[in-house]
C-alpha positions in Angstrom: 43.2 104.9 -84.6 44.2 103.7 -81.1 41.0 101.7 -80.7 41.7 99.6 -83.7 45.3 99.0 -82.7 44.3 98.0 -79.1 41.6 95.6 -80.3 44.0 94.1 -82.9 46.5 93.5 -80.1 43.9 91.8 -77.9 42.8 89.6 -80.9 46.4 88.8 -81.6 46.9 87.6 -78.0 44.0 85.2 -78.4 44.2 84.1 -82.1 47.7 84.9 -83.4 46.4 85.2 -87.0 47.8 87.4 -89.8 47.9 90.9 -88.4 46.2 92.5 -91.5 43.3 90.1 -91.0 43.1 90.8 -87.3 43.1 94.6 -88.0 40.1 94.1 -90.4 38.3 92.1 -87.7 39.0 94.9 -85.2 37.5 97.6 -87.5 34.6 95.3 -88.2 33.9 94.8 -84.5 33.8 98.6 -84.0 31.5 99.0 -87.0 29.1 96.3 -85.7 28.9 97.7 -82.2 28.4 101.2 -83.6 26.0 100.6 -86.6 24.3 97.4 -85.5 23.9 96.1 -89.0 25.3 93.4 -91.3 24.8 95.5 -94.4 28.3 95.4 -95.8 27.9 98.6 -97.8 27.1 100.5 -94.6 29.9 98.8 -92.7 32.3 99.7 -95.6 31.3 103.3 -95.4 32.6 103.6 -91.8 35.3 100.9 -91.8 38.4 103.1 -92.3 38.6 106.9 -92.7 40.4 108.2 -95.7 39.8 105.1 -97.7 37.2 104.9 -100.5 34.1 103.0 -99.6 34.5 100.7 -102.6 38.0 99.7 -101.4 36.7 98.9 -97.9 33.9 96.9 -99.4 36.3 94.8 -101.6 38.5 94.2 -98.5 35.5 92.9 -96.5 34.5 90.7 -99.4 38.0 89.2 -99.7 38.0 88.3 -96.0 34.6 86.7 -96.2 35.2 84.8 -99.4 38.8 83.8 -99.2 40.3 83.8 -95.7 40.7 80.3 -94.1 39.2 81.0 -90.7 40.2 78.7 -87.9 36.8 78.3 -86.3 38.1 76.1 -83.5 40.5 78.9 -82.4 37.7 81.4 -82.7 35.3 79.2 -80.8 37.8 78.9 -77.9 38.0 82.6 -77.8 34.2 82.8 -77.6 34.2 80.4 -74.7 36.7 82.6 -72.8 34.2 85.5 -73.1 31.6 83.3 -71.4 31.7 84.4 -67.7 31.1 80.9 -66.3 32.9 77.5 -66.1 31.7 74.1 -67.1 29.9 71.8 -67.2 27.9 73.6 -69.8 24.3 73.3 -70.9 24.5 73.2 -74.7 21.6 74.1 -76.9 21.1 73.2 -80.6 18.7 75.0 -82.9 18.3 76.3 -86.4 17.3 79.7 -87.8 16.4 80.6 -91.4 15.7 83.7 -93.5 15.6 84.5 -97.2 17.4 87.0 -99.4 15.1 87.2 -102.3 14.3 83.6 -103.1 17.6 82.3 -101.7 17.3 80.7 -98.3 20.0 81.2 -95.6 19.8 78.3 -93.2 22.0 78.3 -90.1 22.4 75.5 -87.6 23.9 76.7 -84.3 25.1 75.2 -81.0 25.6 77.5 -78.1 26.0 77.5 -74.3 23.1 78.6 -72.2 24.0 81.5 -69.8 21.7 83.8 -67.8 18.8 83.7 -70.3 20.8 83.7 -73.5 23.0 81.2 -75.4 26.6 82.1 -76.3 27.3 81.0 -79.9 30.2 78.5 -80.1 29.8 76.3 -83.2 27.6 76.7 -86.3 27.1 75.4 -89.8 25.3 77.1 -92.7 23.3 74.6 -94.7 23.3 74.3 -98.4 19.5 74.7 -98.8 16.4 75.8 -96.9 14.2 73.6 -94.9 14.8 71.3 -92.0 18.2 69.8 -91.1 19.2 66.1 -90.8 21.3 64.0 -88.5 24.5 64.4 -90.5 24.3 68.2 -90.1 23.6 67.9 -86.4 26.6 65.6 -85.9 28.8 67.9 -88.0 28.0 70.9 -85.7 28.5 68.7 -82.6 31.9 67.7 -83.9 32.8 71.4 -84.3 31.5 72.0 -80.7 33.5 69.1 -79.3 36.7 70.4 -80.9 36.3 73.4 -78.6 34.6 71.8 -75.5 35.1 68.2 -74.5 32.2 65.9 -73.9 33.0 65.7 -70.2 32.4 69.4 -69.9 28.8 69.1 -71.2 26.0 68.9 -68.6 23.4 68.3 -71.3 22.5 69.0 -74.9 19.0 70.4 -75.3 17.0 70.5 -78.6 13.5 70.7 -79.8 11.3 68.5 -82.1 13.4 69.1 -85.2 16.3 67.1 -83.7 14.7 63.8 -83.1 16.4 61.3 -85.4 17.6 58.0 -84.0 21.0 58.4 -85.6 21.5 61.8 -83.8 20.5 60.5 -80.4 22.6 57.3 -80.9 25.6 59.5 -81.7 25.1 61.5 -78.4 24.9 58.3 -76.5 28.0 56.9 -78.1 29.8 60.1 -77.0 28.4 59.7 -73.4 26.8 63.1 -73.7 23.6 63.6 -71.7 20.6 65.1 -73.6 17.0 66.2 -73.3 15.3 66.3 -76.7 11.6 67.1 -77.2 9.5 64.6 -79.1 6.2 64.9 -80.8 3.4 63.4 -78.7 2.5 61.1 -81.5 5.9 59.5 -81.6 5.8 55.7 -81.1 7.7 54.2 -78.2 8.1 50.5 -77.2 9.7 48.4 -74.5 11.9 46.6 -77.1 13.0 47.1 -80.7 10.9 44.1 -81.8 7.8 44.8 -79.6 4.8 46.9 -80.3 5.0 50.7 -80.0 2.4 53.1 -78.9 2.2 56.9 -79.3 3.4 58.7 -76.3 0.2 60.6 -75.9 -1.5 57.3 -74.9 0.6 57.4 -71.7 0.0 61.1 -71.3 -3.7 61.5 -71.2 -4.2 60.6 -67.5 -1.7 63.3 -66.4 -3.3 66.4 -64.8 -2.4 69.8 -66.0 1.0 71.0 -64.7 2.0 67.5 -63.6 4.5 65.1 -65.2 5.2 61.4 -65.4 8.4 59.4 -66.1 7.7 56.2 -67.9 9.1 53.2 -66.2 12.1 51.5 -67.7 13.8 52.6 -70.9 11.8 52.9 -74.1 12.9 52.3 -77.7 12.6 54.8 -80.4 12.9 53.4 -83.9 14.3 55.1 -86.9 15.4 54.5 -90.5 16.0 51.1 -92.0 19.7 50.2 -92.5 20.9 47.1 -94.3 17.7 45.3 -93.5 17.7 46.2 -89.8 15.7 49.0 -88.3 17.7 51.5 -86.2 16.7 52.2 -82.7 17.8 54.0 -79.5 16.9 53.4 -75.9 15.9 56.5 -73.8 14.0 57.5 -70.8 10.7 59.3 -71.5 9.4 62.2 -69.5 5.9 63.6 -70.1 4.5 66.9 -68.7 1.0 68.2 -69.5 1.4 71.9 -70.5 -2.0 72.5 -72.1 -5.6 71.5 -72.1 -7.1 68.3 -73.4 -8.8 70.0 -76.4 -5.6 71.6 -77.6 -4.8 70.5 -81.2 -2.1 70.8 -83.7 1.7 70.5 -83.2 2.1 74.2 -82.3 -0.4 73.7 -79.4 0.6 70.2 -78.4 -0.7 69.9 -74.8 2.2 67.6 -73.8 5.9 68.3 -73.3 7.6 64.9 -74.1 11.3 64.6 -73.6 13.7 61.8 -74.6 16.5 61.8 -72.1 19.8 59.9 -71.5 22.3 60.1 -68.7 20.1 62.7 -67.0 18.0 62.5 -63.9 14.5 62.2 -65.6 12.9 64.1 -62.7 15.0 67.1 -63.4 14.8 67.0 -67.2 11.8 69.3 -67.8 13.3 72.0 -65.5 16.6 71.8 -67.5 14.8 71.8 -70.8 13.3 75.2 -70.1 16.8 76.6 -70.8 16.4 75.6 -74.4 14.7 78.9 -75.0 17.9 80.8 -74.4 19.1 80.0 -77.9 16.1 81.8 -79.3 17.2 84.9 -77.3 20.6 84.5 -78.9 19.1 84.4 -82.4 17.1 87.5 -81.6 20.3 89.3 -80.5 22.1 88.3 -83.7 19.1 89.4 -85.8 16.4 92.0 -85.1 17.3 92.9 -81.5 21.0 93.4 -82.2 23.1 93.1 -85.3 20.3 92.6 -87.9 21.8 89.5 -89.5 19.0 89.3 -92.1 20.3 92.6 -93.6 23.3 90.9 -95.1 23.0 90.2 -98.8 25.3 87.1 -98.4 23.9 83.7 -99.2 27.0 81.6 -99.9 27.3 79.2 -96.9 31.1 79.7 -96.4 30.8 83.5 -96.4 27.8 83.5 -94.0 29.8 81.3 -91.7 32.7 83.8 -91.6 30.2 86.6 -91.0 28.6 84.8 -88.1 32.1 84.4 -86.6 32.5 88.2 -86.6 29.0 88.6 -85.1 29.6 86.0 -82.5 32.7 87.9 -81.3 30.8 91.2 -81.2 28.0 89.5 -79.3 30.3 88.1 -76.7 31.9 91.5 -76.2 28.5 93.3 -75.9 27.3 90.7 -73.3 30.4 91.2 -71.2 29.9 94.9 -71.4 26.3 94.4 -70.2 27.4 92.4 -67.2 30.0 95.0 -66.3 27.5 97.8 -66.7 25.2 96.0 -64.4 27.9 95.8 -61.7 28.7 99.5 -62.1 25.3 101.1 -62.7 22.8 98.4 -61.6 20.7 96.1 -63.8 18.4 97.3 -66.6 15.2 98.7 -65.3 12.3 96.3 -64.9 8.9 96.7 -66.7 5.7 96.6 -64.7 5.3 92.8 -65.5 8.7 92.2 -63.8 10.8 91.5 -66.8 13.9 93.5 -67.7 13.4 96.3 -70.3 16.7 95.2 -71.9 18.7 92.0 -71.9 22.3 92.1 -70.6 23.4 91.8 -74.2 21.3 94.8 -75.3 22.4 96.7 -72.1 26.1 96.3 -73.1 25.5 96.9 -76.8 23.8 100.2 -76.0 26.7 101.2 -73.8 29.3 100.4 -76.5 27.3 102.2 -79.1 27.1 105.3 -76.9 30.8 105.2 -76.3 31.5 104.9 -80.1 29.0 107.5 -81.3 29.0 110.4 -78.9 31.1 113.4 -80.1 33.2 113.5 -77.0 35.9 110.8 -76.9 35.4 108.3 -74.2 38.7 106.5 -74.1 38.5 105.4 -70.5 35.1 103.8 -71.0 36.1 102.1 -74.3 39.4 100.7 -72.9 37.5 99.5 -69.8 35.2 97.5 -72.1 38.2 96.4 -74.2 39.8 94.9 -71.1 36.9 92.5 -71.1 38.1 91.0 -74.3 41.6 90.7 -72.9 40.7 89.0 -69.6 37.0 88.5 -69.0 37.4 87.1 -65.4 39.5 90.0 -64.3 37.2 92.5 -66.0 34.1 91.3 -64.2 35.9 90.8 -60.9 37.3 94.4 -60.8 35.2 97.0 -59.0 
């Protein structure tokens, strides 16, 4: 199959891994773009013509269970598919689903780009529920092995990622951040002084307005060797709801802890955090249906996500190219696009791969995006 050989050659140029592994990855990419599922049985049925489905299935299982994937090399390839240069806005978030009673819990750090985050580094946690500072730092280390700290404009994260140890680590690496706090979080002028809930400073703020607390404020954390841990940050508060709002989900205040950022610009930058949610939707129900996999072992899910991340990057590139050639996706009456650039490209690739007539020219045009994204997007 010329498509498989061509994709294998492109992957070899970027990764240089064992050719048999790259050929499997190439076939898997075509199956993902065509079938849009992570059900391995369905992928095995279309992986390679003339080979029994069970043989294809075992081959996929061997790759996902035993191949020592170089995630740093793969991450660098993913960054080359991102049609922008640094400094980058990095977004950290977590998604979880269950297969039966077994949780699958994924921590992801991506780069915000045009309304969606590109996956770059991830870790599958051993159990369900929230994640801790150690896991956050582990994912950041993976991210920094691909993108240096000086190429990060800011790290954005929501109220799950508020540990003092995590924020101290970012400060030690000189990485700017904007992290949302709960409005009942206590802040003080010094580690030893009294602290007050942030909402005490927020109540006078009119709806739609914001305030930057004067001077740095201390956030306290866990006790360590008899000494309480703390971190000094700037606090930005914006009223986003009414006074009678209640409950965490309807917190009327957007409270950000920031460091090495202009506090007056922090809330505008933080709006881009939502782009990671768009990326999760693309990997799941609006794209490759990640929840359909029956895998639960963390190492296997991590390898599978690597394959999906590559397919995601290719589809998004195809969407940008399709926009340049045919115009953007149509807009709905409320002004939003009917399809994201990712979905626009994914639909194009699926059409190329599923129509009875061969579309070699269109497929090889899209494939040139994997080989040289900048040239691909610059060409008319």
